[in-house]
C-alpha positions in Angstrom: 0.1 0.0 -0.1 1.7 3.4 -1.0 2.4 5.9 1.6 -0.1 8.9 1.9 0.9 12.2 0.2 2.3 14.6 2.7 2.1 18.3 1.9 5.3 20.2 2.0 4.6 22.2 5.3 3.7 18.8 6.9 6.9 17.4 5.5 8.9 20.2 6.9 7.2 19.8 10.2 8.0 16.0 10.3 11.6 16.7 9.6 11.9 19.4 12.3 10.1 17.2 14.9 12.6 14.3 14.1 15.6 17.0 14.5 14.3 18.1 17.8 14.2 14.5 19.0 17.7 13.8 17.6 19.2 16.9 19.1 17.6 16.2 22.5 19.0 12.6 22.3 22.6 13.8 21.7 22.2 16.5 24.4 21.1 14.0 27.0 24.6 12.7 27.3 25.0 10.5 24.2 27.4 12.6 22.1 30.0 9.9 22.3 27.9 7.8 19.8 28.5 10.6 17.3 32.4 11.1 17.0 35.1 11.0 14.6 35.6 12.5 11.2 32.1 11.3 10.2 30.2 12.4 13.2 28.0 14.8 11.1 27.2 11.8 8.9 26.2 9.8 12.0 24.0 12.6 13.2 22.2 12.7 9.8 21.9 8.9 9.7 20.2 9.2 13.2 18.1 12.0 11.9 16.9 9.9 9.0 16.0 7.0 11.1 14.0 9.2 13.5 12.2 10.8 10.6 11.2 7.4 9.3 10.1 6.4 12.8 8.0 9.3 13.4 6.7 9.9 10.0 6.6 6.7 8.0 5.2 8.4 4.9 8.4 10.4 4.4 11.0 8.7 2.2 14.6 9.7 3.4 17.7 9.8 1.3 21.3 10.6 2.5 24.1 12.2 0.6 22.1 13.1 -2.5 24.2 14.5 -5.4 23.5 18.0 -6.7 26.0 19.3 -9.2 29.3 19.2 -7.5 27.8 19.0 -4.0 26.0 16.4 -1.9 22.9 17.2 0.1 23.1 15.9 3.6 19.5 14.7 3.7 16.5 14.7 1.6 12.9 14.1 2.8 10.3 13.3 0.2 6.7 12.7 -0.3 5.7 12.0 -4.0 6.8 15.2 -5.9 7.6 17.2 -2.8 11.2 17.3 -1.7 12.9 19.0 1.1 16.6 19.4 1.2 18.4 19.5 4.6 22.0 20.7 5.2 23.5 21.0 8.7 26.4 21.2 11.0 27.3 19.3 14.3 30.2 21.1 15.8 31.8 20.4 19.2 33.8 22.8 21.5 36.8 20.6 21.1 36.6 20.8 17.3 37.9 24.4 17.3 38.0 26.2 13.9 35.1 28.5 15.0 35.8 31.1 12.1 35.9 28.5 9.4 32.8 26.8 10.7 30.9 30.0 10.7 31.8 30.5 7.0 30.8 26.9 6.3 27.5 27.4 7.8 26.6 30.4 5.6 28.0 28.3 2.6 25.4 25.7 3.5 22.7 28.4 3.3 23.9 29.4 -0.1 23.8 25.8 -1.3 20.2 25.3 0.1 19.2 28.4 -2.0 20.7 26.8 -5.2 18.9 23.6 -4.4 15.5 25.3 -3.9 16.1 27.7 -6.8 16.7 24.9 -9.2 12.9 23.8 -8.7 13.8 20.4 -7.6 13.3 21.1 -3.9 10.1 22.6 -2.4 12.1 24.0 0.6 15.4 23.8 2.4 16.1 23.5 6.1 19.5 24.3 7.7 20.1 22.7 11.2 22.9 23.1 13.6 23.7 21.6 17.0 26.7 22.6 19.0 27.9 22.9 22.6 30.3 25.8 21.7 28.7 29.0 22.8 31.1 31.0 20.7 28.8 30.5 17.7 26.1 32.4 19.6 28.4 35.4 20.0 29.3 38.0 17.4 32.1 36.9 15.1 35.3 39.0 14.8 38.3 39.1 12.5 38.1 37.3 9.1 34.8 35.7 10.0 32.9 39.0 11.2 30.7 39.1 8.1 29.9 35.4 8.6 28.7 35.9 12.2 26.1 33.3 13.5 25.4 35.2 16.7 22.1 34.9 18.4 19.7 37.6 17.2 21.5 38.3 13.9 19.2 39.3 11.0 20.8 38.7 7.7 19.1 41.0 5.0 19.1 39.6 1.4 21.8 40.7 -0.9 24.4 41.8 1.7 27.8 40.6 0.5 29.8 38.5 2.9 33.4 39.1 2.7 36.6 37.3 4.1 40.2 37.0 3.2 40.0 33.3 2.6 37.4 30.5 2.1 37.4 26.9 1.8 35.8 24.2 -0.3 35.0 26.2 -3.2 32.9 29.0 -1.4 32.6 32.1 -3.6 33.7 35.4 -2.1 32.0 37.6 -1.5 29.2 35.3 -0.5 25.7 36.7 -1.3 22.5 35.1 -0.1 19.1 36.0 -1.6 16.9 35.6 1.5 16.5 37.0 5.1 17.7 34.7 7.9 16.9 35.4 11.6 19.4 33.6 13.8 17.5 32.4 16.9 19.4 29.8 18.8 17.5 27.5 21.2 19.1 25.8 24.3 18.2 22.1 24.6 16.6 21.8 27.9 19.0 23.2 30.5 22.0 21.5 28.8 25.3 23.0 27.2 23.8 22.3 23.8 22.1 24.9 21.4 20.3 24.3 18.3 19.7 26.5 15.3 17.0 25.9 12.5 16.7 28.2 9.4 14.4 27.6 6.6 15.0 28.4 2.8 11.9 29.3 0.8 11.2 29.3 -2.8 12.1 32.9 -4.1 8.4 33.9 -4.7 7.4 32.8 -1.3 10.4 34.4 0.5 9.7 37.7 -1.3 6.1 37.7 -0.1 7.2 37.2 3.5 9.7 39.9 3.3 7.3 42.4 1.7 
């Protein structure tokens, strides 16, 4: 029997419910299960399993190719597809300036996915125990600050002296993003969720 069709808003809600559960699981003292160079992949595998458990009607794919990139996770129901990119960064990882840039680059990628018409929406998720990401960036990553309360206005160029992994400079995003970090219970962990909309829908929300 085929799975029932899930509208894109419910598809997004199903993915976010699974993300909240995944983040709470890690924050409850199980971070050791997600370690090593592939720790972000392990988090997305857990997220995918949680999506399937909570919302059996959502089909999950990991590491989906798109041009020269790979989308961390795609949740689908019939013709509706939601692309998910994310970060899982620990205090011991260091490299805070580079990780700020990588996070904004993920938003850039999500805009390309959604702009292609192949994806109905994009979701960026981030879980960290490093409070520095909630504070204003300085130095070479100042433009790429991910601090709590930041509002990125579309079209503002983000500059830095150097970038990694083919990120264009300046980096320019086309949508507004409100950075509102949420603490997981009373733990040391913080979660950030940002949504990338189709261009027509994002313009209507701004205007």
